C-alpha positions in Angstrom: -25.6 25.9 -44.4 -23.6 28.6 -43.3 -21.5 30.1 -46.5 -18.4 31.2 -46.4 -18.9 35.0 -45.8 -20.4 34.4 -42.2 -18.9 31.9 -41.3 -15.2 33.6 -41.4 -15.9 36.3 -38.3 -16.8 33.3 -36.3 -14.2 31.5 -36.2 -11.3 34.2 -35.3 -13.7 35.2 -32.2 -14.1 32.0 -31.0 -10.6 31.2 -31.2 -10.1 34.2 -29.4 -12.8 33.4 -26.7 -11.1 30.0 -26.2 -7.9 31.1 -25.8 -8.7 34.1 -23.4 -11.3 32.1 -21.2 -10.9 27.8 -22.1 -13.5 27.2 -18.9 -16.0 29.7 -20.5 -14.8 28.3 -24.1 -15.3 24.9 -23.3 -19.0 25.7 -22.2 -19.6 27.8 -25.5 -18.4 25.4 -27.5 -20.4 22.3 -26.0 -23.6 24.3 -27.4 -22.1 24.2 -30.6 -22.8 21.4 -33.7 -20.5 19.0 -33.4 -19.1 19.7 -36.9 -18.9 23.7 -36.3 -17.2 22.5 -32.8 -15.0 20.5 -34.8 -13.7 23.4 -37.1 -12.9 25.7 -33.9 -10.8 22.7 -32.1 -9.4 22.7 -35.8 -8.1 26.6 -35.8 -7.0 26.7 -32.3 -3.0 25.8 -31.6 -1.2 23.6 -29.5 -0.9 25.8 -26.4 -5.0 26.7 -26.6 -5.8 23.0 -27.2 -3.9 22.2 -24.1 -5.6 24.6 -22.5 -9.1 23.8 -23.3 -9.7 20.2 -23.7 -9.5 19.1 -20.0 -12.6 21.3 -19.7 -14.6 19.6 -22.3 -16.7 16.6 -21.5 -15.5 13.3 -23.0 -19.2 13.2 -23.9 -19.1 15.8 -26.1 -15.8 15.0 -27.2 -17.3 11.2 -28.3 -20.0 13.0 -29.9 -17.8 14.9 -32.0 -16.0 11.9 -33.4 -18.9 10.2 -34.5 -19.7 13.3 -36.7 -15.9 13.4 -38.1 -13.6 10.8 -39.0 -10.4 9.7 -37.0 -7.4 11.3 -39.1 -9.1 15.2 -38.1 -10.1 14.2 -34.4 -6.5 12.5 -33.7 -4.1 15.6 -33.7 -6.4 17.4 -31.5 -7.1 14.5 -29.1 -3.2 13.9 -29.0 -2.3 17.7 -27.9 -4.6 17.5 -24.7 -2.0 14.8 -23.2 -2.9 11.3 -22.5 -5.3 11.2 -19.4 -7.4 13.3 -21.8 -7.3 11.5 -24.7 -7.9 8.2 -22.8 -10.9 9.8 -21.2 -12.2 10.6 -24.6 -11.2 7.4 -25.9 -13.0 5.4 -23.0 -16.5 7.2 -24.1 -16.5 5.8 -27.6 -17.6 2.2 -29.0 -14.6 -0.5 -28.6 -14.5 -0.6 -32.8 -14.6 3.4 -32.9 -12.0 3.2 -30.4 -9.4 1.1 -32.6 -10.0 3.1 -35.6 -9.1 6.3 -33.4 -5.9 4.1 -31.9 -4.6 3.4 -35.1 -4.4 7.2 -36.1 -2.3 8.5 -33.1 1.4 8.7 -32.8 3.3 5.2 -31.6 3.9 6.3 -28.1 0.7 8.0 -27.6 -1.0 4.6 -28.6 0.9 2.5 -26.1 0.3 5.2 -23.7 -3.6 4.6 -24.5 -3.4 1.1 -24.4 -1.9 0.9 -20.9 -4.4 4.0 -19.8 -7.3 1.9 -21.3 -7.0 -1.5 -19.6 -8.2 -2.3 -16.5 -7.1 -5.7 -14.9 -9.4 -8.7 -14.7 -12.3 -8.7 -12.7 -12.7 -4.9 -12.1 -15.1 -2.3 -12.0 -12.6 -0.7 -15.4 -13.8 -4.2 -17.3 -17.2 -4.0 -17.0 -17.9 -0.2 -17.2 -20.1 1.4 -19.6 -19.5 5.0 -21.0 -23.0 5.5 -21.8 -24.1 8.1 -19.4 -25.2 11.5 -19.1 -23.1 13.9 -17.3 -23.1 17.9 -17.6 -21.3 20.8 -16.3 -22.4 22.2 -12.8 -22.8 26.0 -14.1 -25.5 25.1 -16.9 -29.4 25.4 -16.1 -31.7 22.9 -16.6 -33.2 24.2 -19.7 -29.5 23.6 -21.0 -29.2 20.5 -19.6 -32.3 19.2 -21.1 -32.1 20.5 -24.3 -28.8 18.9 -24.5 -30.7 15.4 -23.7 -32.7 15.4 -26.5 -29.8 15.8 -28.9 -29.3 13.0 -30.6 -26.1 11.0 -29.7 -24.2 8.1 -28.3 -26.7 7.2 -25.7 -28.1 3.9 -26.2 -30.5 3.5 -23.2 -32.6 6.2 -20.9 -30.7 7.8 -18.2 -32.3 7.2 -14.6 -29.7 9.8 -13.7 -27.4 12.6 -14.7 -24.0 12.9 -13.4 -22.9 16.7 -12.7 -19.4 17.6 -13.0 -17.3 20.2 -12.3 -14.6 22.3 -15.0 -12.4 20.1 -14.1 -14.8 17.1 -15.1 -14.0 15.8 -11.7 -17.0 14.2 -10.4 -19.6 16.4 -7.6 -22.8 15.3 -8.0 -25.6 13.3 -9.3 -29.4 14.1 -10.2 -32.5 11.9 -10.9 -33.9 12.4 -14.3 -37.1 13.8 -12.3 -35.7 15.8 -10.1 -34.3 16.9 -13.5 -37.8 17.4 -15.7 -39.7 18.8 -12.7 -37.0 21.9 -11.8 -37.3 25.3 -12.8 -35.7 26.1 -16.1 -33.6 28.8 -14.9 -31.9 27.0 -11.9 -28.7 25.6 -12.1 -27.5 21.8 -11.4 -25.4 22.9 -8.7 -28.1 23.9 -6.5 -30.6 21.0 -7.4 -28.0 18.2 -7.0 -27.0 15.6 -4.6 -23.5 16.5 -3.5 -23.4 13.0 -1.6 -22.5 10.7 -4.4 -21.2 7.1 -4.0 -18.7 5.5 -6.7 -16.0 3.1 -7.0 -12.8 3.1 -8.7 -12.2 1.3 -12.1 -9.8 -0.7 -10.0 -11.9 -2.6 -7.7 -13.2 -5.6 -7.9 -16.3 -6.2 -9.5 -17.8 -8.2 -6.1 -16.9 -4.9 -4.1 -19.1 -2.6 -6.5 -21.6 -5.8 -6.6 -22.4 -5.7 -2.9 -22.2 -1.3 -2.7 -25.0 -1.4 -4.8 -27.3 -4.0 -3.6 -25.9 -2.2 -0.2 -27.4 1.2 -1.5 -30.2 -0.3 -3.4 -28.9 1.3 -6.5 -28.7 0.1 -10.2 -25.8 2.0 -11.0 -22.7 3.5 -9.6 -20.3 6.2 -11.3 -16.7 4.8 -12.2 -13.7 7.7 -11.4 -10.7 7.6 -11.5 -7.8 8.6 -8.4 -8.4 12.7 -9.2 -12.4 11.5 -9.1 -12.9 12.3 -13.1 -15.8 10.6 -14.2 -14.8 7.6 -16.4 -17.8 5.5 -16.8 -20.6 3.8 -14.9 -21.5 -0.3 -13.7 -24.8 -1.4 -13.7 -25.9 -4.2 -11.6 -26.7 -6.2 -14.8 -23.2 -6.0 -16.0 -21.5 -7.1 -12.7 -23.7 -9.8 -12.7 -22.6 -11.2 -16.0 -19.1 -9.8 -15.1 -19.1 -11.9 -11.8 -20.3 -15.4 -14.2 -17.2 -14.5 -16.4 -14.9 -14.5 -13.6 -16.4 -18.1 -12.0 -15.3 -19.6 -15.9 -11.9 -18.4 -15.9 -11.9 -19.8 -12.6 -12.9 -22.9 -13.4 -10.3 -22.6 -17.0 -7.4 -21.8 -14.1 -7.9 -24.9 -12.6 -7.1 -26.9 -15.9 -3.8 -24.8 -16.1 -5.1 -22.4 -18.5 -3.0 -19.5 -18.8 -0.2 -17.1 -20.1 2.6 -17.5 -17.5 4.5 -19.6 -15.7 2.5 -22.3 -13.8 3.8 -25.0 -11.2 4.2 -27.5 -13.8 5.6 -25.3 -16.8 8.4 -27.0 -18.7 11.6 -27.0 -17.3 12.8 -25.1 -20.6 10.0 -22.2 -20.2 10.8 -21.6 -16.1 14.7 -21.1 -17.3 14.2 -19.0 -19.8 12.2 -16.6 -17.4 14.4 -16.8 -14.2 18.0 -17.2 -15.3 18.3 -14.1 -16.5 17.1 -12.4 -13.9 19.6 -14.3 -11.7 22.4 -13.4 -13.9 21.6 -9.7 -13.4 21.3 -10.2 -9.8 24.6 -11.9 -9.8 25.8 -8.8 -11.3 23.9 -5.9 -8.9 26.0 -8.1 -5.8 29.1 -8.1 -7.1 29.0 -4.4 -7.9 28.2 -3.9 -4.0 30.9 -6.4 -3.0 33.3 -4.0 -5.3 32.6 -1.0 -2.6 33.2 -3.4 0.1 36.9 -4.3 -1.3 37.3 -0.3 -2.0 37.7 -0.5 2.1 39.3 -4.2 2.5 42.0 -2.7 4.6 40.0 -0.3 6.7 37.9 -3.7 7.7 41.0 -5.5 8.0 41.9 -3.1 10.8 38.6 -2.3 12.4 37.0 -5.7 12.2 34.1 -4.8 14.0 33.1 -2.7 10.9 31.8 -6.0 9.0 29.3 -6.9 12.0 27.7 -3.8 11.0 27.3 -3.9 6.9 24.4 -6.3 7.2 22.4 -3.8 9.5 23.2 -0.9 7.3 22.1 -2.6 4.1 19.0 -4.7 5.7 17.5 -1.2 6.9 18.0 0.5 3.8 16.5 -1.9 1.6 13.5 -2.0 4.0 12.9 1.4 4.1 13.5 1.3 -0.1 10.9 -1.5 -0.1 8.5 0.7 1.6 8.5 3.4 -0.5 8.6 1.0 -3.6 5.4 -0.7 -2.8 3.8 2.5 -2.1 4.8 3.8 -5.4 4.3 0.8 -7.4 0.3 0.6 -6.0 0.0 4.3 -7.1 1.2 3.2 -10.8 -1.0 0.4 -11.1 -4.0 2.3 -9.5 -2.9 5.7 -12.0 -2.6 7.7 -8.7 0.4 9.4 -9.4 -0.4 12.3 -12.2 2.8 13.0 -14.6 3.1 16.7 -13.2 2.8 15.2 -9.8 6.3 13.2 -9.8 8.7 16.1 -8.7 5.8 16.4 -5.4 6.1 12.4 -4.6 10.0 12.6 -4.7 10.1 15.3 -2.1 7.6 13.3 -0.3 9.3 10.1 -0.3 12.5 11.8 0.4 11.6 13.8 3.6 10.2 10.3 4.7 13.4 8.7 3.9 15.1 11.6 6.0 13.4 11.3 9.0 13.2 7.6 9.0 16.8 7.9 9.0 17.2 10.3 12.0 15.1 8.3 14.0 16.4 4.6 13.1 19.8 6.0 13.3 19.6 7.6 16.7 18.5 4.0 17.7 21.0 2.1 15.6 24.1 4.6 17.1 23.1 4.1 21.2 23.0 0.6 20.4 26.4 0.5 18.6 27.8 2.6 21.4 26.6 0.7 24.5 27.5 -2.6 22.7 31.1 -2.1 21.7 31.5 0.9 24.1 32.7 3.3 21.4 30.5 6.3 20.9 32.6 7.6 17.2 31.1 3.9 16.0 27.5 4.7 16.9 28.4 8.8 15.3 29.3 6.6 12.1 26.5 4.1 11.6 24.3 6.9 12.9 24.9 8.9 9.8 25.0 6.2 7.1 21.5 5.1 8.5 20.7 8.9 7.8 22.3 8.9 4.4 20.8 5.4 3.5 17.3 5.7 4.7 17.3 9.2 2.5 18.7 7.6 -0.8 16.5 4.7 -0.7 13.1 6.6 -0.1 13.7 8.5 -3.3 15.4 5.7 -4.5 12.1 3.8 -4.3 10.2 5.7 -5.4 12.1 7.5 -8.5 12.9 3.8 -9.8 9.9 2.6 -11.0 8.8 6.0 -12.4 11.9 6.0 -14.6 11.4 2.3 -15.6 8.5 3.2 -16.4 8.8 6.1 -18.7 11.7 4.0 -20.2 9.1 1.2 -21.4 10.0 -1.4 -19.1 8.4 -3.3 -16.6 8.8 -1.9 -12.9 7.3 -4.5 -11.5 9.7 -7.1 -12.6 13.1 -5.3 -12.5 12.6 -2.6 -9.8 13.4 -4.5 -7.0 16.7 -5.3 -8.3 17.7 -1.9 -9.2 16.5 -0.5 -5.7 18.8 -3.5 -3.9 21.8 -2.4 -5.8 21.4 1.1 -4.8 20.7 1.0 -1.0 23.8 -2.1 -0.4 25.9 0.5 -3.1 25.0 3.7 -1.0 24.8 2.4 2.5 28.2 0.3 1.8 30.1 3.1 0.4 28.5 6.0 3.0 29.0 3.5 6.1 32.6 2.9 5.2 33.5 6.3 4.1 32.7 7.9 7.3 34.6 5.2 9.2 37.8 6.2 7.3 37.0 9.7 8.6 36.8 8.7 12.0 39.2 5.8 11.8 41.6 7.7 14.3 38.8 7.5 17.3 37.1 3.8 16.5 40.8 1.7 16.7 
């Protein structure tokens, strides 16, 4: 056991090194005993931890978690953000994971439960986290030395996975090749880079077909950013297939949580009526916009013909954007720091769609009614509405999710309201500006 005098210069040096070089600091920490590494983690401030934690392997932090109490590690995990915290918790046994969840702040705990939950009959439901993964800049000697240490591994691995400094899967090494390689060789120089992997959201049947087609006994599971989450093995997939068959049999007998074809009338009404009232309120909101321009529509009656066209195109464009973003949220393909980029992309797509559709609609309106100004009005309205539809289709589910609401249940109602209100206001507003040419 080291004395306080000998330990005192170690911590300042370690903290300074981790702060200056997070990648190198993570590498060095993984070579320390778990208790000593925990001392360093506790000595770092929030900013330093935020930079360091993404470079630590979840397997190493899991080993630290087995050596300390949840109360000591929870503040450290909370600093790393939801994704890092979830990656670490996934590598813990189920009972240990629950202990750590209970020590986290309520908001972070809810985020963790969402990130740790995968759909029924998916690879994420049956994957295991007792795998070996090492950084690509380790030597063979360092990797073998770490394999020899006591840890959470419950079985002898047949392969060693290789990750980069951002914990992304970059290669795999058969155990035999690792043991026969020269000790000074870097893992990146002997790994196989062509790694077949599956998403945690892929259904178990797809993973099983991949396994059987390739002759593998296990497959790595990665998220949308290619971070290694776990492995699925043939035995687990077969067991999962049996469980799914049993669940499907239960479904035939009406076992389920939500509404079914013959659910009680009262239950169905409680589920449906509130949303019908919300939809009614939003419809009146869109109608109130039209009412503002009632005099213009009365004088230029042809405008009423094109109102459904504007609303329909806006709704369809917004629904396209909404579908893509909703899938991205479910598949966790949208990191928090990429939301702005997503909004810009969908806004640009909406603008280009608006320009193209607006030109086509303007030409049709001109030829149909013989008035080029009517074509200008509806063309400009299409550009405005489809741009707004692209932006709102992307923004609404993201905002609702951050507010703790279910995007799948209410995003479409909000989107329809936005596209109708903006579409009607743009179309009738441009008509007012050009009303002398439209009469």
